C-alpha positions, 0 to 999 in steps of 0.5 A: 500500500502506497503511503498517502502524499504529504499535505500541502501544510506538511510539505510547506513545513518541510521546505522551511530549513533556513540557513542564515549567513551573518556578518561578525558575531553576536556583538555586531548590532545589526546581526543582533537586531536584524537577525537574532531578535527575529529567531523566535518569530521565525521558529513560531512560523515553522522555519528552522533557522541555523545561523552561521557566524563569520570566523574571526579575521586573522591578524596577518593581513596577507592571510586575511583575504584568502582565509576569508574567501575559504570560509565563505566558500565553506559556508555557501557549500554547507548551505546547499541543503537549505530550503532558503538562504538569508544573507545578512550584509555579506557580499560575494565576489563574482567567482562565488556566484555559482555557489550563490545560485543553487537550483530550487534554493532561493536567496534573500539578501538583507542590507542595512548600511551602504555596504557597497562602499568602503566605510570611512575608516577603510582605504577608499581608493578607486580599486576598493570602491570598485571591489565593494560595488562589484561584490554588492551587485553580484550578491544582489543579482543572485537574490530573489528578494532584497530586504532594505533597511531604508528607502535610500538602500532600496533605491541603490538596489535598483528598480528591476530588483524585487525588494521590500523595506524592512526597518531595523526593529527595537524590542520595546519590551526590553528598551522600555523607559523603566529599564533605565535610570532617569536624571533630574538634571539631564546629561547628553549621551552617545552610544555607538562604535568608535568608528563613528566617534568622529561624528560626535567629535565634530560637534565638540564646539557646541558641546563646549558651549553647552558645558559653559552655559550649564554648570554640571553638564556632562556627556556620557559616551558608551563605546569601545574607546574614549572620545577626543573632546577637550573641554567637555566633561565626559563620563566614559563607559565601555560598551558590553553586550550585557549592558546593552540596555542599561548603558543608556541609564542616566542619559537625558538627551540622546545625540546622533550627529552625522556628516552628509555623505553617501555613507551616512545617508544610507544609515538606518537611524538605529541609535535614534530609534533606541533613544526614542524607545527609551523615551529619551529625547533625541537631537540628530543631524537631518541626514538620511533616515533621521530626517524621515524618522524625526518630526522636528520639534514633536518627537525629536530635534534636528540640528544642521549647524553648530547653532542648531546644536547649541539651541536644541540642547539648550532648549531641552536642558532648560525645559523638563516638560519639553524633554518629557513630551518629546520623549513620549512622542518618540516612544510612540513613533517607535511602537507604531512602526519599529517594534519587534513583533510588527517587524518580525511579522513583516520578515516572516511574510517576506520569507514565506512569499519567497518560498511560495514562488517558483525558483529560477536560477539567477544570472549574474552579470 
C-alpha cells in the first residue's frame, strides 16, 4: 500500500530549513537586531533557522583575504541543503556566484548600511570602491528578494530588483523607559562604535558651549574607546553586550550627529530609534533616515549647524516638560512602526512569499 502524499501544510513545513549567513558575531548590532531578535518569530512560523557566524579575521593581513574567501566558500557549500538562504550584509565576489545560485534554493539578501562602499575608516581608493560595488551587485543579482533597511538602500538596489523595506526593529519590551535610570538634571549621551566617534567629535564646539552655559553638564559616551573632546566633561563607559540596555541609564538627551555623505545617508537611524524607545529625547543631524524618522520639534530635534546644536540642547536642558513630551512622542513613533513583533511579522511574510514562488536560477552579470 502506497503511503498517502504529504499535505500541502506538511510539505510547506518541510521546505522551511533556513540557513542564515551573518556578518561578525553576536556583538555586531545589526546581526543582533536584524537577525537574532527575529529567531523566535521565525521558529513560531515553522522555519528552522541555523545561523552561521563569520570566523574571526586573522591578524596577518596577507592571510586575511584568502582565509576569508575559504570560509565563505565553506559556508555557501554547507548551505546547499537549505530550503532558503538569508544573507545578512555579506557580499560575494563574482567567482562565488555559482555557489550563490543553487537550483530550487532561493536567496534573500538583507542590507542595512551602504555596504557597497568602503566605510570611512577603510582605504577608499578607486580599486576598493570598485571591489565593494562589484561584490554588492553580484550578491544582489543572485537574490530573489532584497530586504532594505531604508528607502535610500532600496533605491541603490535598483528598480528591476524585487525588494521590500524592512526597518531595523527595537524590542520595546526590553528598551522600555523603566529599564533605565532617569536624571533630574539631564546629561547628553552617545552610544555607538568608535568608528563613528568622529561624528560626535565634530560637534565638540557646541558641546563646549553647552558645558559653559550649564554648570554640571556632562556627556556620557558608551563605546569601545574614549572620545577626543577637550573641554567637555565626559563620563566614559565601555560598551558590553550585557549592558546593552542599561548603558543608556542616566542619559537625558540622546545625540546622533552625522556628516552628509553617501555613507551616512544610507544609515538606518538605529541609535535614534533606541533613544526614542527609551523615551529619551533625541537631537540628530537631518541626514538620511533621521530626517524621515524625526518630526522636528514633536518627537525629536534636528540640528544642521553648530547653532542648531547649541539651541536644541539648550532648549531641552532648560525645559523638563519639553524633554518629557518629546520623549513620549518618540516612544510612540517607535511602537507604531519599529517594534519587534510588527517587524518580525513583516520578515516572516517576506520569507514565506519567497518560498511560495517558483525558483529560477539567477544570472549574474
